C-alpha positions as CSV (number, residue, x, y, z in Angstrom):
1,M,74.9,107.0,110.3
2,L,76.3,106.5,106.8
3,F,77.1,102.8,106.7
4,V,75.3,100.4,104.3
5,V,74.5,96.8,104.8
6,C,74.5,94.6,101.7
7,I,71.3,93.2,100.3
8,L,71.5,89.6,99.4
9,V,69.2,88.6,96.6
10,S,70.9,85.4,95.6
11,M,74.3,84.9,97.3
12,S,76.1,88.1,96.5
13,C,75.6,91.8,96.7
14,S,76.4,92.2,93.1
15,I,73.9,92.0,90.1
16,A,73.2,88.6,88.9
17,F,73.9,89.1,85.2
18,P,77.4,89.0,83.6
19,R,79.2,92.3,83.4
20,R,81.8,93.6,81.0
21,P,85.0,94.6,82.7
22,I,85.6,98.4,82.6
23,N,87.9,99.2,79.7
24,Q,90.2,102.0,80.4
25,G,91.9,101.9,77.1
26,N,91.6,104.5,74.3
27,S,88.9,102.6,72.5
28,L,86.2,104.0,74.7
29,S,85.0,107.6,74.8
30,D,84.4,109.3,78.1
31,E,80.6,108.8,77.6
32,E,81.1,105.1,76.9
33,F,83.4,104.6,79.9
34,A,80.9,106.4,82.1
35,E,78.1,104.2,80.8
36,D,80.1,101.1,81.7
37,Y,80.9,102.5,85.1
38,L,77.3,103.4,85.9
39,S,76.0,100.1,84.7
40,K,78.3,98.3,87.1
41,F,78.1,100.5,90.2
42,Y,74.7,102.3,89.8
43,P,72.6,99.8,88.0
44,S,69.0,100.5,87.1
45,S,67.5,97.1,86.6
46,S,64.3,98.5,85.2
47,G,66.1,101.0,82.9
48,A,63.9,103.7,84.5
49,K,66.8,106.0,85.4
50,S,68.4,108.1,82.7
51,F,72.1,108.5,82.2
52,D,72.0,112.0,83.8
53,E,70.0,110.7,86.8
54,R,72.6,108.0,87.4
55,I,75.4,110.6,87.1
56,Q,73.6,112.6,89.8
57,E,73.3,109.5,92.0
58,M,77.0,108.9,91.7
59,Q,77.9,112.5,92.4
60,K,75.7,112.5,95.4
61,F,77.2,109.3,96.8
62,F,80.7,110.8,96.5
63,G,79.8,114.1,98.0
64,M,80.5,116.0,94.7
65,K,78.6,118.9,93.2
66,V,75.4,117.3,91.8
67,T,75.1,118.5,88.2
68,G,74.1,115.4,86.3
69,R,76.9,116.3,83.8
70,L,80.0,114.3,83.0
71,T,82.5,116.8,84.4
72,K,86.3,116.3,84.6
73,D,86.0,115.8,88.4
74,T,83.4,113.1,87.8
75,M,85.5,111.3,85.3
76,D,88.5,111.5,87.6
77,M,86.5,109.9,90.4
78,M,85.2,107.2,88.1
79,K,88.8,106.3,87.1
80,R,90.1,105.9,90.6
81,P,91.1,102.4,91.8
82,R,88.2,100.9,93.7
83,C,86.2,97.9,94.9
84,G,84.1,96.0,92.3
85,M,80.9,96.0,94.4
86,P,78.0,98.4,93.6
87,D,77.4,101.6,95.5
88,V,74.2,102.6,97.3
89,A,73.4,106.3,97.4
90,E,72.1,106.5,101.0
91,F,72.0,104.5,104.3
92,T,69.8,101.5,104.0
93,L,69.0,98.5,106.2
94,F,67.2,95.6,104.6
95,T,64.8,93.1,106.2
96,G,66.5,89.7,106.2
97,R,69.9,91.4,105.7
98,P,72.7,88.8,105.1
99,R,74.9,87.8,108.0
100,W,76.7,84.7,109.1
101,Q,74.8,82.6,111.6
102,T,77.9,81.6,113.4
103,T,80.7,83.8,114.8
104,S,83.4,81.2,114.3
105,L,84.4,81.4,110.7
106,T,87.1,79.6,108.6
107,Y,88.9,80.9,105.5
108,R,91.1,79.3,103.0
109,I,93.6,80.9,100.5
110,L,93.2,78.9,97.3
111,N,96.3,80.5,95.5
112,Y,98.9,83.2,96.0
113,T,100.0,86.2,94.2
114,P,103.6,86.1,92.9
115,D,104.0,89.7,94.0
116,L,104.5,88.9,97.6
117,P,106.1,86.0,99.6
118,V,103.5,83.5,101.0
119,P,104.1,84.5,104.6
120,E,103.4,88.2,103.8
121,V,100.1,87.3,102.1
122,N,99.1,85.1,105.0
123,N,100.0,87.9,107.4
124,A,98.1,90.6,105.4
125,I,95.0,88.4,105.2
126,A,95.1,87.5,108.9
127,R,95.5,91.2,109.9
128,A,92.6,92.2,107.6
129,F,90.3,89.7,109.4
130,K,91.5,91.0,112.7
131,V,90.3,94.5,111.9
132,W,86.7,93.1,112.2
133,S,87.3,90.6,115.0
134,E,88.6,93.3,117.3
135,V,85.2,95.0,117.4
136,T,82.8,92.1,117.2
137,P,82.4,88.5,118.6
138,L,83.7,87.2,115.2
139,T,86.7,84.9,115.1
140,F,88.6,83.7,111.9
141,R,90.7,80.6,111.5
142,M,92.8,79.8,108.5
143,I,92.6,76.2,107.1
144,T,94.6,74.8,104.2
145,T,92.3,71.9,103.0
146,G,88.6,71.2,102.9
147,R,85.6,73.5,102.8
148,A,85.9,76.9,104.3
149,D,83.3,79.5,105.0
150,I,85.3,82.1,103.0
151,F,87.5,81.2,100.0
152,I,90.1,83.7,98.9
153,Q,91.7,83.7,95.5
154,F,93.8,85.8,93.1
155,S,92.5,85.8,89.5
156,Q,92.7,87.6,86.2
157,G,89.9,88.5,83.7
158,T,87.0,86.1,83.6
159,H,87.3,83.7,86.6
160,G,83.9,82.0,86.9
161,D,81.7,84.4,88.8
162,S,80.2,86.6,86.1
163,N,82.3,89.6,87.4
164,P,85.5,89.6,85.3
165,F,88.5,91.7,86.3
166,D,89.8,94.5,84.1
167,G,93.6,94.4,84.6
168,P,95.7,97.1,86.3
169,S,93.8,99.9,88.1
170,N,90.1,100.6,88.5
171,I,88.6,97.3,89.8
172,L,91.0,95.9,92.5
173,A,88.9,93.1,94.1
174,H,85.4,92.1,95.0
175,A,83.7,90.0,97.6
176,Y,80.3,88.4,98.2
177,A,77.9,88.8,101.1
178,P,77.3,85.9,103.5
179,G,75.5,83.0,102.0
180,N,75.8,79.6,100.2
181,G,78.0,78.8,97.3
182,I,80.4,81.8,96.7
183,G,78.8,83.7,99.6
184,G,81.5,85.4,101.6
185,D,84.3,84.6,99.0
186,A,86.8,87.3,98.1
187,H,88.6,87.6,94.8
188,F,91.6,89.8,94.1
189,D,92.7,91.0,90.6
190,E,96.0,89.5,89.8
191,G,96.4,92.2,87.2
192,E,97.3,94.6,90.1
193,R,100.7,94.9,91.7
194,W,100.1,93.8,95.3
195,S,102.3,95.0,98.0
196,S,102.7,95.3,101.8
197,S,103.7,99.0,101.5
198,N,102.6,102.1,99.6
199,L,104.2,100.8,96.4
200,G,101.5,99.3,94.2
201,I,98.2,98.3,95.9
202,N,98.4,97.4,99.6
203,L,96.9,94.0,100.1
204,F,96.0,94.4,103.7
205,L,93.9,97.6,103.1
206,V,92.0,96.1,100.1
207,A,91.5,92.8,101.9
208,A,90.1,94.5,105.1
209,H,87.6,96.3,102.9
210,E,86.6,93.2,101.0
211,F,86.1,91.2,104.2
212,G,83.7,93.9,105.3
213,H,81.6,92.8,102.3
214,S,82.2,89.1,103.2
215,M,80.6,90.0,106.6
216,G,77.6,91.7,105.0
217,L,78.5,95.3,104.8
218,G,78.0,97.5,101.7
219,H,79.8,100.6,100.7
220,S,79.7,103.7,102.9
221,T,79.4,107.4,101.8
222,D,81.8,108.4,104.7
223,R,85.1,109.2,103.1
224,A,86.9,108.3,106.4
225,A,85.4,104.8,106.4
226,L,87.2,101.6,105.3
227,M,84.0,100.7,103.4
228,F,84.2,103.8,101.2
229,P,84.4,102.3,97.7
230,T,87.7,103.9,96.3
231,Y,91.2,102.9,97.3
232,N,93.1,105.3,99.6
233,F,96.5,104.3,101.1
234,V,96.9,104.9,104.8
235,N,99.7,103.5,107.0
236,P,98.7,99.9,107.7
237,N,100.6,100.0,111.0
238,T,98.4,102.8,112.4
239,F,95.2,101.9,110.6
240,R,92.0,102.0,112.7
241,L,88.3,101.4,111.7
242,S,86.2,104.5,111.5
243,Q,83.2,104.8,113.8
244,D,81.0,104.4,110.7
245,D,82.6,101.0,110.0
246,I,82.2,100.0,113.6
247,N,78.5,101.0,113.7
248,G,77.9,99.0,110.6
249,I,79.5,95.7,111.6
250,Q,78.1,95.9,115.2
251,T,74.6,96.4,113.8
252,L,75.1,92.9,112.3
253,Y,77.1,91.1,115.0
254,G,77.1,93.2,118.1
255,R,80.0,94.3,120.2
256,R,83.0,92.2,121.1
257,R,82.3,90.3,124.4
């Protein structure tokens, strides 16, 4: 099995220190861009891993030829639109893995993207949660006031969580593993062009991935999995979770009763 369950050190499955948004402009060389990317998605907190070793880790995760060199294919993969959460190189389950202690969860959309009508955003978010409730005992209910288990927002740049967005392309969104404070919350980069089709970035597909993080899942190395870190458009009307995704979420919450 290839799925990954997020480790929760504080309240998120991201590193606790502030990060620079990845800059895709001409001001960075390929090596500088790669260093930013590796620092964000393949961090070495002790600094023990060399640049080449982290390149190898990234290449292994994505099923690429492992060379430790910054090849064109490696750079192309780094520049693909993706989730903002870190990757893990192999399947891992952690003692005390984060999960919600209730199966009846609420969510609240704090603001809306101007790219889509409000009903389309509501529909995309509800369908994204349904992806997970169809295979587990989890239920999700939208509220419009008060404290929710999961807050959803569209933001640009620095937005109060030490994980700034970078504008169009690359980082599309991020979400936090179950826990207190911002645990479970999902943030979407307003710098993207959100859509309900294959034009721009499909909100339903990205939201379904991020809500996997909100439930406690990490990234998968299975290219067919929803929890694979890079964005890949598929027809939302025929979308189905991979068996890898199902195995991961049912490890945390069991099968639907």
